[in-house]
N, C-alpha and C positions, 0 to 999 in steps of 0.2 A: 743283692739279697741280704736280709738281716734276719737271722733266726730269733724267734721271740724270746727264748729264755735258755738258761744253761742246760735245763733238762732236755730240751729238744736238741740243742747243740751236741750234747754228750752222746746222743744216740748214734751220731754218724761221724763226727769229726772231733779233733782237739785243736786248739789254737788260741789266739788272743783277739780281743776286740780292737779293731782299727778305727780310723777316723771315718771310713766309708762303709762301716759294717764290719763283720768278722773277717779277718785275714786268716783263712783256714788252711790247714794242711792235713793230709791223710796220716792216720796213725794205724793203718790197717782198716779194711772195709768194715765200718760200723763196729769198731773194736771196743770203744769206750762207752759203756752202757750205764744208765742210771738204774737204781733198783726197780722203779716202776716199769721201765721199758724192758729190762733184762729179765724176762720171765724164764728164759732158757740160758744156757751157757753161751757166752759171746763167741761169734765165729772166729776162726783162726785168721791171723793177719794175712795169710797168703790164700785165703779161700776165695772162690769165684764170687763176684758181686751178686750174682743171682742166688747163690747159696746163702750169702749173707742176708739178702732180702728175705728169703723164706724163713730164716731163723728169727730175724727181727719181727716178722709178722706173726710169730707165735705169741699167744697171750690173750688177754681179754679184748673186747671190742674197742674200748677206749684207747688201749695201747695200739691196736692195729690202725685205727684212724689217725692217731698222732704220727705214727711211723710213716704211714702212707703220705700224709701231708708233707713230711720232711723230704721224702723221696721225690715227690712231685716238684718241690721247690728246687731240689738238686737237678732234676731233669730240665726245669725251665732255665736255670742259670748254672750250667755245668762248669763253665770256665772259672767261676769264683772258687772252686774247690781244688785248684791246681797249684802245685808248688812252683817256685821261681826256678827257671832253668839256669844252668850254670854257663851256657854258651849258646851261640847261634846254632840253629839246627836247620837243615835243608827242608824245604816244603815237602810234606808227605802227601802225595796225591791219594785220592780215594782208592781203596782196594778194588781192583777191577773184577767185573764178572768176565773172567778171561776166556779166550778162545785158544786152547793149547794147539790146535791144528786148524788150518784154514777151512777144513770141511766140518769142524765140530765147534759147537758153542757150549762152553761150560759155565755153570752157575754155582756159586758157593751157597751152601745152605746158610740161612740167615743167622740162626742162633741155636744154642743147645736145645734139642727137642723137648727135654723134660721141663724147660722153663719158658718155652716160647709163648704159651697161652697166658701164663701168669704175669709175665713181665712185659709183654708187647705193648700194653697201654702206657706204662710208665716210660719205657725206653723206646719211643717211636723212632722210625727211620729218619735220620737227620741228613747231614751233608753227604755221608758216605753211602755205600751200598748195603753193607751188612752191619750187625751190631758192633763188631770190632771196628769197622770203618767209622761208624758214627762216633765212637770214642776217640779215634785218631783225629778226625776232622773237627771235633769240638775241643781239641787241645788236651785231652786227658793224657797224662804221662804214664806209660806202661814200661815195665822193665824189659830188657832185651830177652830174658829167659821167658817171660810171659808171652811176649810177642812171638817168639819162636814156637812156643807150644800152641798158641792160637793158630799160627800159620800152618803147622803140621795138621791140626785138626781140620782146618778148612780144606786143605789139600785132600785129606782122606774122605771128606764129606761131599766132594764135588759130584754134581749130577751132570752127566754129559748129554747134551741135547744133540741128537743126530740131525742131519740135514737131508733134503731130498736127494742130494748127490751121494751122500755116504750110506744111505739106507734105502734100498728099493722097497723094503717092507713098509717104511713110513710113507713113501711116495704112493704106493698102492692104497694104503689106508686113507690118505687124504683125497685121492681121486675118487675112491668109492664113497667117501663121506659126502662129496659134492653130489653124487647121484642119489644117495640116500636122502639128502636134504631136499633135492628137487622132487623126489617121490613124495616126501612128507608134505611139502608145500602144495602139491597138486591134490593130495588127499584132503587137505584142510581147505584149500581154495581152488576148487575145480576150474574156475574161470582163468586161472593163471596160465600164461603161455611161457614155455621154457625157451632159453636161448643157448648160452654156453656156460660150462662149469669146470674150469681147470683147477689143478693144484697150483699153489703159489708158495712163496718162500717159507711162510710159517703156518700154512694151512690150505685153505681152499675158498672159492667163492662160486656163486651161481647168480646169473642175471635172469630176472623174471619181468614179464610185461603184466603188471597187475596194479591194484590200488596201493598207495603208500602203506608201509608196515610200521609198527611201533615196537618198543621193547617187549611189551606184553605178547605181541604176536610171535616174537622170537622164542619166548618161553614155550608157547604152544607148539611151535615147530620142533623145538628140541625134544619135547616129550614124545612127539610122534616119531621122531628119529630113533629115540630109545626103544620104542615098541618095535620098529622095523629091525633094528639091530638084534633085539632079543629073540626075534622069530628065526634068526639064523638062515635067512633066505639065500639060496645060491646065486652067484653071478655067472651068467652063461653067455659066452661069446657066440655070435651067429654071423655068417657071411651071406649077404643077399645081393641080388643084382640091383643096378641103379633103378630100374623100373619098379622092382618090388619095394625098394626103399621109398620111392616117390609115392607109390600106392598107399603104403602104410602111413606116411606122414599126412597125406591128404585125408585119410580116414580119421585121424585124431585131430585134424585141423590145427596144425602147428606151423604157421607161416614162416617163423624164424628158422625152423629146422629145414624147411624147403630151401631157404636162401643158403643155409650152411651146406646142404647137399649139393647145390649148384657150384659151390666153391671147391668141392672135393674133386680132384682130378684123377684119382687112382681108383681102380676097380679090383676086386669087388668091394662093396660097401660093408663095413663092419658095424654091428649093433650089439650092445650089451644089455641083457635082461636082468632085472632083480626079481627072482622068482618068476611067476607068470603074470605079474601085476603091472609092471612098469618097464619101459625100455628107452634107450637113447642112442642116437648116433655117436659112436665113440671108437677110438682106436686102442683104448686101454692104456696101461694095464690096470688090473683091479685085484683085490683079494678074492679068494675062492668063494667066501660067503660072508654075509653081514655079521655073523657071530664072531668073526675074527677081529672085529673092531671093539676096543674097550670103550664102552659108552661113557665111562667116567674120565676118559682121556680126551673127550670131544667137548667143545664149547662153541656156541654161536656168539660172535663178538659184537657185530654192529650191522647196520643197514645203511646204504648210501645210494644216491642217484647216480646213474651212469648212462650216457648216450649209447644207443645201439651202434656198434662199430666205431665208437668214439667220434661220431659225427653229430655236431650240435643241431643239424637239420633233421635228424632222425629221432624216433621216440625216446623219451626218458624212461629208463628201466629201473627196477628195484634190485640192487645188488646186495646180497647177504654174504657177509664175511664170516668164516669160521676157522677155528684152529683144531688140529687133531694131532695126537702123539701116540706113541706106542704104549705108554703107561701113565697112570694117574700122577706119579711122581714127576714125570717130565712135564706134564701139563702145569702142575703147581709151580715148578721152577720157571717155566715160560711165563706164567701169569705174574710172578714176582718181577721177572725181568721187564715185562711190559709195564708194570706199575712203576718201577724205578725209572724207566724211560719216560713215562708220563710226568713223573716228578721233576725230571730234568728238562722237560719240553721247553725249547728256547722261546716259544711264543708266550708261554705263561711267565717264564722268568724275565723275558725281555720287557714285559709290561710291569711286573712286580718291581724290578730293579730300575725301571725307567731308562732302558737302553735304546729302544727303537719302537716305532709304531708303523702301522699301515692304515692310512686315513681313508675312510669311505668317501669323504668329500673330494679327495684327489683321485681316487680310483684304486682298484685292487692291484696287487703286485708291485706297488711303488713304495719304496722304503724311505721313511723319515728317520734319520739318525738323530737321536736326542743327545744333549751335551755329554752324558756319561758314555753312551755308545760311541759317539764321535771321538772322544778322547782315546778309547781303545783302538778305534780305526786309525787314528793319527799315529799312535805308537807302532801299530803293525806296518803302516805305510812307510814311516821313517826308517824302521828296521829293514824293510824290504828294499828300499832305495839304497840304503847304505851298503848292504851286502851285494847288490847288483853292481854298484859302481866299483866296489872292491874286486869284483870278478870281471871287470872290463866291459861292462855294458854302458851304452849311452842311453840316457833317458829321453823319452819323447812325450809330447802332448799333441794330439791330433783332433780334428773337428768331429762333431757328433753326427753330422749329415754330409752327404755328398750327392753329386749328380747321379741319376739312375744309370748313366752309361758306365760308370765305374763298376757297378754291381752286375751289369751285363758282361763286362770283360771277365770279371772274377768267376762268373758262373753262378753266383748266389741267386740271381733273379730267376734262373732256370731250375735250379735244384733245391732252393731254400725259400722259395716265395711264400710258402704257407707259414713260415716263422717270421716274416717281415711285415711291418706295418704299411698302411697305405701310403702312396706317394703324395708329396705336396708340391704344388705348382708355385714357382717363384719367377716372375718376369718371363713367362712363356717357356720355362725350363722345369723339368721334373726333378725333384730331389727326394732322397730316401734317408730315413734314420738308419744308422749303421747297425747291423746285427753282428758284425765282426770287425776286428782291427787290422786284419792281415793286409787288405789292399792299401791302406794308408801307409803302412810300413814299407810296402813295395814302392810306393810313389816317392817316399823319402830316399830309398836306395837309388831310384832312377834319376834323382835330381842332378847327378853328375856321372861321368864315365869312371868306372872303377877298374883298378889294376889287380892282378893276382897277388901283388905285394900287399894290398889293403886287407886281405882276408886273414882271419875271420872278422866279419863285421857283425857286432851284436847290438841290438836295439831292444829297449823294453819300455813298456807303458802300462800304467794303471788306467786302462781305457774303459769308459762306460759304454755299454752296448744295450740295444733294445730288441727284444724278441716277443713276438705275439704268442700269448698263452691263453688258452680257454680259462675262464674264471674257475671252473671246477677243478682244474689241475694246479691252481696256485696253492702254495703251502708255506706260510711264514717266510723265512729267509731262504728256504731251500728251493723254492720255485717262484720266481718273480718275473716281472716284465722289463725291468731295467736294473742292470747290475754292472759292477766294475770288475773286469777281468785283470788278473796280473799277467798280462800278455807279453811275450818276448819272441823275437825272431832272430835267427842266426843265418847269415849268408856265408857259405864256406866252399872250399874245394872238396872234391871226392875223397882225397886222402886225409882230409881233416875231420871227417864225420865222426870217427871213433873218439878222438880226443875231445871234440866238442860235446859229444853225448856224455862222456865221462865227466866233463866239467859240469854239465847240467845236473847229473846225478849227485855230485858233491855239493853243489849249491842247494839242491832240493833237500838233501839231508841236513845241511847246516840250518836252513830256515825252519824245517819241521821240528828239529830237535829243540829249538827255542821254546816251543809250546808243549814239550813233553811227548811228542809223537815219535816213538822209536820202533814201532812194529808196523811192517808194511806187507802188502800183498802185491806182487809185481807180475805183470803179464806182458809178454812180447807177442804182438799180433803181426802176422805175416801176410803175404800177398793174397788178395781175394780173387775170385774168378774174373771179375771185371776190373781192369786197372788201366792206368796211363803210364807211359814210360816203357823202356825196353827191359828185357829179362836181366841183362848184365847189371844195370844200375840198381835194380831191385835186389839182386843178390848181394851186391857190394854194400848197399845200405843196411840190409837185414843182418849181414855178417858184422857190420860195424856196431849195430845196436847190441848184438849178442856178445861181441867181444868186450864192449864197454861194461855190460852187466857182469861178465866173468871177472874183469879187472876189479870191479867194485866189490865183488864177493857176495853179491845179493842172489838169493835163491829166487828163481822165477819160473813161470810156466809159459809154454808156448801155445798161443791161440792160433792154430792153423787156419789161414784164410780170413782171420778177423781184422786185418788191417784195413785202412781206408783205401778208397780207389786210387788216391794220389800218393800213397807211400806207406811203409811199415811204421809201427809206433810202439811205444812203451807206455803202459798205463800203471799208475801206482795208487793203491788204496791205503789209507791210514786207518789204524785201529784205535778207537777211543776207549774211555775208562770202562765202558760196558762191553767192550769187545766187538762193537759194531764196526763194519768196514765202510769207509767213505771215500768215494772217488774224488780225488783232488788233482793230483799231478798227472800231466801227460806230456809226452815228447813225441813229435810226429815229423817224419821226413816227408817233404812235399816235392813231387816232380811235376805237379799240375800248374800251380800258379806261376812259377818262373816261365813256363812255356806260354801260358795265356797272356802274361804281361810282357813277354819277350824281353826279360831282363838279361843282361850280359855283363861280361868283364873281359878285359884284354889279357891274354895269357903271355907267357914268355916269348912266344913266337909272333907276338903282335896280332894274334887272331882272336876274334870274338868267340867266347864260349859262354855256356849257361851255367850259373852257379847252383849249388845245392842250397835249398831253403829248409830250415828246421823251425817248426812251431814248437813252443813249449810254454807251459803254465805250471806253477808250483802250488799255489793255493786254490786255483780254479777261479773262483770269484770271491771278492771280499765279503759279500753278503752271506753266501753259503758257508764260507769258512768261519765267519763270526758265529753263525748259528751252531756249527759243529763245536766251536770253542765253548760256547755257553753250556751246551749239553755235556761236553767232556768235563768241564770244571764244575758242573751243576751250579753255575753262576758264581762260584767261589773263586774268583780270579786270583792268581798269585800276586804277590806284592808288586812286582815290577810292571805288571799289566793292569792292575786294578785301577778303575777310573778315579776313585778316591783312596789314597793310601793311608792317610791319617785323619781321624776325626778328633778334634780337641773338645773336651767335655768339662765345663766348669761345674763345681759343686753348687755354687750359687751365682747369681748374676753379678755379684760384687767382684768376681774374678774375670769378668768379660774383657776389661781393658788389657790385662796381661795375656789373656787368650789370643787377642788380636795381634799382640806382639809376637807370640809364638807362631801364629799362622803366617805372619809376614816373613819371619826367619825361615820357616819351612819352604814357603813358596820361592823365596829368593834363592834357595838351594835346589830348586827344581822338583820339590816334593809336592805332590797333589794333596792339598789339605783343606779342611773346612772346619768351622766351629758350629756346634749345635748346643742349644740351651733352651730354657723355658720349661723344663720338666725336672722331676726328681732324678738324682743320679742313677739309681737302679734302672729307671725306665730309659734314660739316655743310653745306658750301656746295652740294654736289651734291644733297643731300636738299632744301634750300631751293629749288633750281632745279626739281627734279622736282615739288615742291608748288606751283610757280608763285608764290612769294613775291616781290612787286615789289622790296623793298629788304632788304639784309642789312647789319647794322652789326657789323663785326668788332672785337673788343676783345682787345688783348694788353697786355703790361706797359707799353709806351710810352703806349698810350691811357689806361691807368689813371693813369699819372704826369701826363699833360697834360690829363686830364679831357676826352677827345675820343673819337671813333670813326672807324674807317676804313670808308667806305661803298661798297657794291657795289650797282649797280642791275641788275635783270634785263633792262632795256631798253637801258641805256647803258653797262654795264660798270663798271669801277672809277672811282669819283668822287673818291677820295682821302680824306685825313684832315681832319676838321673838328670844331670845337667843337659841343657839344650844341645850343646856342642857334642856331647857323648851320644845323645839320641840321634842327632843328624849323622854322625859318623857311622853308627850301626845301621841306620836305614840305607845310607849310600852303599855300604859294603854288601848288604843283603840284596839290593837292587842289582849291583854289579855282578854278583855271583848267582843271581836268579834264585835266591833262597828266601826263606821267611825269617822274621824275628821271633 
């Protein structure tokens, strides 16, 4: 950025003119003012930027327009206004929309209320979540005192969003909203047939058999809902016999309700009425009357297609999604959270940053890793392999297909067939794409006779598996048809279970901490009603899992009866920058597959015994974890993980030869670098910022002469001119310590 004249420059900054524009430094927000602009007293050096803006905008129209132009230039190129840091600083992640308790979601208010409307257009939401976060991630330097004050204000301004589990009132509101919406739809579209309408995590939905709806239709439905709410109609619970329920359903000609009635096994049948105008089969609960719903805290979000009962052979229904909260403030906080999640959507960022794609020509749910995304995957895989080998795992590579007989033995063909692709015939034998890696690892174990002295045996594989998914359920990297699991299996003795589980917990923490995930939700799932194995081994395994968690010092919750039929398990969810929980890591004890495959070892008495088998995954799948990372970082990968770490920018093409020499030196030292030219320097810098490149090395005539580069950091601003060796040393140190420059 180059400010046009001294008069403009003096309005906001003081500094000197450099070779590439003004090298600017703050002297207090908008402190130095010219007579034409300074219609009022200059703001104090420690005043809030918003207050400074309001003061600068006082005066005649010409003055306002000039000041607005300067502020817009600042917003477009914020990092040009930053001072040179004195030392390396750790990467500051975006301020999270935090979840202080697993049952509550909290959202920080975005900016001071008195300035939100005036300043929102100039200071739009950028890399971070809030106004202060945007300043941080765009490299603005803030004093420790200012940061502490802002943090205290944000803490005091938090809006706590309750969940269905923490607030029965909210659950009742959402359930009633589903009924009110169904009533509104049938008032507006009498031919619509109702099906089911439950509450869900952030609101509710209802499925209708009717003509496709549009956004305009949703507005009509919401207005009708508001009228129903305003009438304060009572919700009345009624118990009827099965015959009476059947008679009433036939009278209103609701075929889906008849099917639902047939699936209800308990008597009597409960019905909920809204006033005397509408009713539905329902077990409740609901609010006492529609007037207890705040209509300003309800919003219809979208409409989508959904098969009845999830069966693609049954009719396609219209599903209307809505959200409902206890207050208007909660709704606004949720809508901002939703908008921020949309901004971080890995599907959008994956395309914009050229990380991956899903090609229609190849088929849905099949991921193409582009060069930049493949580099990130390569880094993750190398780190994963290194850590596993350090923890005593042997790495495996196994086939993607196997004879059908293998899947019969494992039980997948009986219990998992709907998630498997059709078989293929090869030389009169049927083969199957693998949906799991477990049977392969068992075959590797069985290749020889094992002794008790060999335990524990740990094997790990980044194995690609294939699972059948309906096209409607596919979702970016989160739900695909082919993906790579970070799969591992441990074969051990009964008395080794606890130590092995503790080792897995340590390994899991070590891997997740690399990516900044340090908040977890841990659940221990115990024996279900139907299970394999005897009570004694179940008790020993469950106790071992519990003891390992106690030794680790992790807080966990017990999910009684939530274990798999083949053994107890630990599930771990990570919390991202928005406070969302993602299921990634799992540890499962298995008593089933060792029995099915008849795997054994020789004990100290030379007798054959069956070992314990432990399944475990840390990242879950590379595709899904990569999607989580993109949204966690908002595409702004830290230096060590960024696909391109340095972009070299020549002032003119006459410096290209030297730029290539710089690139060669960087690449020879393992730094991922590229050169970009052909545009004016300000545009090259802007493009690098948009592509979220961590470091830029600017090269002009003086840099060529002194064999140096002028370094700009995405996180810390202008770092100054330095020799190539110094630049390399600082990059290597930052990568080693997982910090930024």
